[in-house]
C-alpha positions in Angstrom: -40.8 39.6 -41.7 -38.3 41.1 -44.4 -40.6 40.6 -47.4 -43.4 42.8 -46.1 -40.8 45.7 -45.6 -39.2 45.4 -49.1 -41.0 43.9 -51.7 -37.8 43.2 -53.6 -36.9 40.9 -51.1 -40.1 38.6 -51.3 -38.8 36.4 -54.0 -35.6 35.7 -52.1 -37.4 35.0 -48.9 -39.7 32.4 -50.8 -36.6 30.8 -52.3 -34.7 30.6 -49.1 -37.9 29.1 -47.3 -38.1 26.4 -50.2 -34.4 25.7 -49.6 -34.8 25.1 -45.9 -37.6 22.8 -46.5 -35.4 20.8 -48.9 -32.5 20.6 -46.6 -34.9 19.3 -43.9 -36.1 16.7 -46.2 -32.5 15.8 -47.1 -31.8 15.2 -43.3 -34.5 12.7 -43.2 -33.4 11.1 -46.4 -29.8 10.8 -45.0 -31.4 8.9 -42.1 -33.1 6.4 -44.4 -30.0 6.1 -46.4 -28.0 5.0 -43.3 -30.7 2.7 -42.2 -30.7 1.0 -45.6 -27.1 0.8 -45.8 -26.9 -0.8 -42.3 -29.8 -3.2 -43.0 -28.0 -3.9 -46.5 -31.5 -3.3 -48.1 -30.3 -2.6 -51.7 -33.9 -1.9 -53.0 -34.6 0.5 -50.2 -31.3 2.2 -50.8 -32.0 2.4 -54.4 -35.4 4.3 -53.6 -33.7 6.6 -51.1 -30.8 7.5 -53.4 -33.4 8.5 -56.2 -35.5 10.6 -53.8 -32.0 12.3 -52.7 -31.0 12.9 -56.3 -34.6 14.5 -56.8 -34.2 16.6 -53.8 -30.5 17.7 -55.0 -31.9 18.6 -58.4 -34.8 20.7 -56.9 -32.3 22.4 -54.6 -29.8 23.1 -57.3 -32.7 24.9 -59.3 -33.6 27.1 -56.4 -30.0 28.1 -55.8 -29.6 29.1 -59.6 -32.7 31.3 -59.0 -31.4 32.7 -55.9 -28.2 33.8 -57.6 -29.7 35.4 -60.6 
């Protein structure tokens, strides 16, 4: 792994790994969102959208750390 050969890369590898995990969760959330829309299930849609916003906020924080 890159982190073992370059200690300066370790924080970047950690951030990118967390971003990858969040993108995976966002894919699952998108499927739930689509299902809630098709089923016209407004309470479920509200919950899914809140989780999506939370994930997007976490992703934004990680991207900010990666850029710095």
